[in-house]
N, C-alpha and C positions, 0 to 999 in steps of 0.2 A: 243412649246415655242422655239425660236432660241437660238442660243448661246449668240445673244447678249443682250436677255431677261435676261438669266439665270445668267449673272453676276448681273443683280439687287439682286439676291439673294445670294451672294458671302458668306456674313455670316454665312447664314444657311446651303450651302454647306459645307462650310470650305476651298475653295481654289476658286480662278478667273476666269472661262472658258477664252482661249486667243485665238484671233484669226490665221490665218494661218500668219506663218513669212512669212515677203515682202520684197525678198532677194537682191530686186534693190533699194528700199526704203532709199535712202541717209544717215538718218539716223541710219538705221539700219544698213545698209552695213558699214559705219565709227564708232560707236560702237562695232561690233563684230571683225575687223577689229583691233580696237586699244588690245581688249582682247588676239585674236590670237597673236598679235606683242609681248603684255608682256609675254605671256605663252610660247611662243619659248626662249626668251633671258632668263626668271629666271628660265625655266624649268633644262636648263645644269647646272647652278647653284643651284638651290634646288630640287634635285628632289625628290619627296615625295615616291617614290619607294622606297629607298632607306632608307628613316627613320621607312620603312613599316615593319622591321626584328625584330622589339623591338615586333610584337603584335604576339599573339600566333597563329597559323595556322596550320590545319591539313586537314585531307581526309577528304571531305563530302561523304553521302551515299544516294540515291535516289531509290527508292521511299522511304519518312520518313518514319521512324517506322515499315518498311518490310525488314530485311535484306534478306530474303528468297525466293523474290521475283523471278518470271521466265520471268517476260515482266513489259515493262514498256512506257507508253506514253511522249511525249517529243514535247513542243512547243517552237519555235524559232523565235522571232520577234525582230528586229533592227530599227532605226533609227524612236523612238515611238514620242518623245515627243513635236512634233509642233501641230497646229491648233487642240479646242476640238474636232471638229466635227469627222475629221480621227482618232485620239486619240484612243475618248472614242468608234468608231465602231470596232475597232481591239480588245478593252479591252474587249468590250462586247463578239466579237462573240469568243476571248479567253476562258471568261469566261461561256459560256456554256457544260453543262457539258457532251454533247455529239454532236456532227453534222453530219447531213445526207445529204453527198453529190453525187451528179450523180457520178455515176461509171468510165464514160470514159470523157477527156479532149475534145473540139471542135478538130474532125478531126484526134481523133483517132481510133482506130481497136478493142477497147475492148467492150466486147459483154454484153449483160445483164442491165436488168431494175432495179434490185435492189439499192439503194443507199447505199454508203460506211459510216459503221456507226463510226466513229472517235469520239474517246474519249477524254475529255480534259488531259490534260498532266499533270502529279502527278509532273512535272519539266519542270519552265518557265526559259528560257535562253534569256536575253534581253543582245543583240549582240552589242553594241553601240548605242552612242550619241543618250542617254535618255532625254536628253533636247536641246531646240535650241530655241536662236540663241547660247548662250554660260551658261555656267552652274551658279548656284546661289541657294540660299536655297530656294526664294521662286519661281524660277522658276523651281523646281524641284518640288514642290507644286503642284503648278498651270498646268504644262501641262505633269506631267506623273504621280505621286503619287494621287492625287487629283483623278480622273478618272479612276486610276485602281482600287483604294478603291472601290468608286460607283459601279463596276463592277461587282468584285467577293468581299462583305463586308464579308461573310462567307462562311465554308466548311464542310462537314463533316470531309471528309481527306486533310488537307488544304497541298497544293503543294508547293515544294521549289523553293525559286527564286535566280538565280544568275544572273550575272550582271556585263559586262565588258567594260572601258570605252573607248569613242572614241574619237575623236579629240575635238569635243565640248563640253563632260567632263572633260577635262583636261585644258579650258581655264579659268578655276579659279585655275588652279596650284593640282588639282584633292582634293580640300578641300569639297566641298557640295557634292560630289560623296562618298567621304569614310562617312560621315557621314549620310548619306542616305542608304548605300546598307551594310556596313560593321558595324553597330552598334544592332545587333540581334532584329531589330525591324520591327514587321510585316506591311505589307502593302496590306490593307484588309485582306483576306485569307490567301493571299499567303507568306512565312514564309524565311527569310535571314537569314543564316548562315554564309555567308563567311565571313574570316575578313580584308580579302585585297583586292587588284583591279585585283586580279588574283584567279582561283581554280581549281581544280581538284576534279572530283566527278568520284568515281566508282558506277559501271551501271550495272543492271541483266546481265547473257548471258556475262559477261566476255568482257563489253564493258567499255571504261572510256571515259567521257569529258572532254575537256580542254578550259580554256579562258586564253588568254595570253592579258597580256599590252604591247602594244611598246610603249607607251608613245610618241606621235607624227611623230611615224615612226620611235623611235630610235631604239636604241639596247634594250638588254632584261638584265637583273640589275642582279647585283650579285646575293641578295638575294633570288629574283623570280625564277632564276635556281638553287639556291640549294635546293627550296620548292620542284620544279619539281624533282630533282635526287632523294630527299627521298619518295615522296607521290608516283611518278607516275615512275622513270625508274626501282627503287628497286621491285615495284611491278609487271613490268610488268613478263607477261609468255608469251611463244613460244604459236602462233594464237591469240592472243588479240586483239580487233579491237580499235581504237583509232578516237576520233571525235575532230578535233581540231578549238577550233573559233577565230578567229582574228577580230580584230576591221578596219581592210580594206583589199581588196582584191590585193593584193601588186603583184598577179601573172598578172595581169593586168595592173598592171604601170611597170612592167617588160617590156611587150610587147611597153606600149605607148612613156614612155617619161625618165626611169629609168630601165637600165639593172640590176641594185643590187637592185631592190626593193624586191626582194623576197630573198636574202642571210637570212638573220635572221630566217625568218621561214625554210628554207632547211636545215639550221645551225643545228635549234632544232629537226628536223625529224630527220638528222642524229646521232646527240649526246646524246639526250633525250628520243627516242619512237626507234629506231631501233638499239644502241647500248647505253651501260652503263659501266662504271667504275668497276672494279669485288674487291672489298673491301680485298680481301685476296692476289692477285697477285698486283693491281695498272693496271691491264691493260685493254682494251676495248672490251668488246664481245659483241657477239649481242644478242638483244633482244626476237628475231626472231618476234617480235608484229610489228603492220604497221599502219599508219595512213590511213583509208578510206573513210573518208570524211572530206573536209576542207569547213568551214561555214565561211563566213563574211558580212556584208551590207555594209555602208558607201555610197554606191553606190545604188540611189533607183528604183533599178528596179529588175526584175529576172532573171540570167541566170546561163546556168549549163555547165562545161566543164568534160567531160569522156576521161579518159584514156586510148591511142591507145595500147592495146595489142599486144605482137609480133607475133601471128597469123593473124592481122587484114591486110584486104589487101591492096597494097598501093596506094597513091593515097589521095585526102582532103574530101572525102564524109564524114557522120555522122556515128557511128559507129555502131553497133547493139548493142540492151541492153545486159550488159552481167552483173552478179553480181559480177565479179572478178575484175571491174575495179572500179578504184579508182575516186570519182568524187571532185569536185572542184564548189561549190556555193554558188552564190551572191543572197541574198534575202535582199534589206534596204526598206521595203515597208509598214514600221510600222504605219506610218503617215504623213511623209514629204513628200515634193514636189517628185513626178513621173519625174524619169529622161530615158531619150533616151537609148537606146542599139543598133541603127542601125550604130554605128561605132564600135563594137565588133569587134576582131581580132578574125579570124575563125579557129585559132589554135594556141598555146600557149607553147614551147618546154623551159622547166624548166629543169634546172636554164638556163636563155638563154648564149649563150655563148659568148657574152662581157662578163659575170659579172663576177666582182671580187671576185672568192671564190679559197681557196690553194685548199680545199678537197668539188670534189661536186660529185655528179653522172654523168658518161660517157659512154655510150652519154646521153645527157639529156631525161625526159622523155616528150610526146607529150600528151598533153590533146586536145581534138578537143570540138568546140563548140558544140552544140546540137541545135536541127534543131527547139526547143522550146525558144522563150523568152519573157519576160512578160515587155513592151509591146512588140508587136510584130515590124518586120521591118517597116512594112507599119503602123500602127498606132502610132508608136513611131514617120515617118518622116512626120505624118497628124499633130502628137499633137506637133511639135517642132514649125512646122509653124503658131502656134495661138499666139506667141509673137507678130510678127507682124502683124497679122489680126484682125483690129478693131471690127468684128462681132462676134468675136472666145470665148467672153467672158472672155478671158485669154492674151488681149491686154496690151502690157508693161504700158500706163500709168495709164489703169482702174485696172489694178493689182498693181502697185507699185503707186500711188498718189503724196507721197514725188518726185520720179522723175518727174514729170509732172511738178510741183509746181518747181523745182529745175532750169528744165530748163526754165520755162517761165521766172523767176528771172535772170538767168545768161543770157537770150537774150536781155532782158530789161536793164541789165547794159552795157551789151556790145555794145548796141542801144547808147546808152545815152554817152558813153566812148568813143566812132567814133565819136560819133556829136560833143562831145565838141574840141578835138582834133586837128580835122578837120577846125571847123570853129576858133580855136586860129591859126591855121598855114593859114587858110584864112586872118585871123586880120595881121598875121605879111608882108602878102603878099599884100595888099588890108583894109588897114585900114580904118573906118568906113561901109565896106561892108558888111561883114561876121555877122553882126547880122541880116542882111537886105536877105540875100542867104539863100535857104531854099531846101530841099528835096534833089534832083540833087545834090549835092555837097558833103552835107552828104552821099551817097548812095555810091560816089566812094569813100569818103575818108573812111566809112567801107572795104569797097571791100579789099582798101590797107591794113588794119591794119588786117582782116582776111586771107586775100591770105598771106601776111608775116607770122603771125604767125603758120597758117598751113605747109608753107614750110619750118620753122625753126624745126617744129616738125619731116617733111619727113625726114630732115638731121639729127635730133638727134637718130631716128626710125635706118637710115641707117647705122650711125656709132656705133648705140648699138647691131646692128644684126653682124658688122666687129670683134665687141669686144668678143660678147658672144659666137659665133657662136656654138652656140648647137642646136638642135632640138625643134621649138616651133612653136606657131603660128608668122606669119609673124609682127616683131619688128614695122611696119609702119602701123600697122593698129590701132592705137588710131589717126594718124596723117590725114588718112582717113575716121574715124568718127568725126573728127576736120572740113574737107572740107567740109565733109556733111552738118556739122552744122551752118559751114559759109555761103552756099549756101539756107539754111531758113533762115537764119537771112539776106541774102542778099535777098530774095524772101519778106519777110517782111517789109524791105526798098523800095522795090520797090510798095508793095500796097502801103503804106503810101506816094509818093511820087505822084502814080496814083490818091488818092483818092482828090475829088476840094473840099478842104476845103473853106469854105465863107472867103473873104478878111479881112472881119472885125473883125471876130474871133481874141484875143489876141493870141501871140504867144505859150504862155505857156498851156494854152487849147487844141492847137493843138500838143504842143508837149507830154500833158499826151494822149491823145489820140495814137498818134504816139508809146507810151512806152506799150500802151493796146493793141496794132494791136501786137507788136513785144512779148508781153509777151504772148497773147493767141496762137501766132502761134508757139513759142517755145515748147509751152506746148503740142499742141497736133499735129504737123508738125515736130517738133524737136523730141518730145520723137517717132514720126513713123519713122523717117529717122534712129535715133539710133537703134531701133528695128530692123530697116533692115539690117542696117550694122548689128548686133549681128546674126540675121539669115543668113546672107551671111558666117560666119567662117566656116570653116571646119575639127577643133581641137584647144586643148587648153584650156585656161581659158576661153575665150569668148563662145566657140562653149557651155560649162556646163550650161550657161546663159539663153541658146532660153529655157530649164524645169525648172531651177531655177528661173527663173524672171515670169515665170505664178504661180508657186506655186498652181500648179492642187492639190485639196485635195482627188479625184475619184481616183478610182486604186490602192486603198491598200491589203496588203496581209502578210500572213506570211507560213511559215513549221508547218508540223504536224508531228512527227516522231515516230516509231514505231518499238520495240525490241521486237522482238515474242519468245517463249522458241522456243530454237533451235539455236537461233544467229542472224537470218536474220534482216538484219535492213532495214526497208521502209521508204523513204520521200514520205510524199503528200505535193506539193506545192500550196498553195490555193493562193485566189484571191475576194474579194470586188469589183464586177464594180465601186457602186457608195458606199458614206457615206451616214449616216444617218444623217438629218438636222432638224428633228422634236424631242424634247423632252419633256417627262413630268417630273413635279418635285414631287416626292413620299418621304413617309417617308423613312429614311434610319435606319437599324438596330442599326449601333454605334451612333443613336442620332443626330438630323436635318433632313435634307433633302437631296435628292440625284436625280441625273436626270434617268430618264430610259426612253432606246429609242421606239418613239413610232411604232419603226417597224423596225429589222434589215436587211437587204440587203440581197440577197443570196450569198452563197457560190459556187464556182466550183471549179475545178482543173483547173491549170494553163497547168499542161502536165501530162499523166498516170505517178502515182505512179513508183519512182526510186529504184528499190531491191539491197541492198548491202551487199555482204555474208561478215562475218566477218573476216577470214584469205582472204590472199592474191590468 
């Protein structure tokens, strides 16, 4: 049974399975843009984090009910609440009591045939963007809670679930997020215990897990800082290890377009984790604890950056594995479209030299990108080209039907307007001739209109570049796209001019046929030309459309972490090359029905497990 068939059983399921979000569909794009704008505007006037100080908030412990535990398994998944097939495949894989995974990643030097036995996490961390395209009660129910409840309706040892909000969770001002995750309501067998949009979890072997809410990339609010001062800083001891989860990889943004992006996390590290204010003297003293692992999603790929140690050889090579290295890991493959990796920077000095910080690490610590990403650079480039390849299965008009429809309407309207305007001009110059003149006159009139508009946009783009003077994609890009669309529309007119319409046909019949030709060429050729323009982008927001415009459902993944007796943390990055698309409808323990996969895809390691020691 396919997802579209499951929608007919929504009453029995308790939720409605959704298809993958089509990010370049005009309606979706417009609706999300409006919500994002409203969230950004009103967040500054009504920050819900400030109101959360009235909610009781304490320190959480994991695993639940086992205060003397010496080890723990943790699952980390981010960017999950999208299409049903992808989200449910990941949820069902997470829910398995144990995963048998081949011991080595492709090309690894790990020997042995015995599979790794990775137990289900006693703690599930949702790393942000739990729903797409924007937060709402219905959206959470259909795109996240329903699939996860069906995947693990009950368990002998219920795992703890904690969640931090990403930008899409903030698009309703955090209202639905707080109702979903902070009111102690279970999601299947997973138990929620946090009472605010941020959390601190005490783990075995002197490890700590921290989830931060930076509210659309903003500052950390005072109630949140006081919470971490009381429950984290005050309890840290020398040699403790901290895992920090943030909703966005600001370390990448600091290298890309905003040198100040990492400032808030760097300040948190220096003032909450590495030091604290002594209650007796009022002076800041070191805790001798350290952030050993930074985790984030938001970018829908897997990439890892490792700290360069003082004894490392100079150069830009990939550092050798060493448990002493701090690690920065991005893994946002829980359900949303796959993102590219072939433009990731090779090194990250943090904080960067241009950052405006009064107190900072000097010299900055350098993190190097490790050799394995997912997708790898070659696969990333090949998949990105799919948006402009009609037979790829992910061509822009096929994956975003609304975009093709809009292009068809726009080309038809512009054809009609240009024909009308030029006919009026001809009527003024030669009264009585304009009605009888056809095709070629309209063609040149339309050419003048299109080239005039495109030229105006080019001038505006040049002026905008002078005014902004910032590093970004060339502002003349939209004008180039308009010029390309003008060429397509001119081609449509040329086709209509070349068609030998019978002379006895009524001119309205001819006009309708010409409009149909313009619409079809706009939908097919126009969308294809726009896809080529998107593919030509080498940076900025337009380059992101190369992957988001395809809404690729396959290639999903998550992290399975293990803290062992003795204190070492091992990170297992896991990937599913495909997602399940066939489901059976079976009775659910909680009543009604639930979708069960006909077969789960194979899980494999993206790279060899990464070992991180607790002490620096």
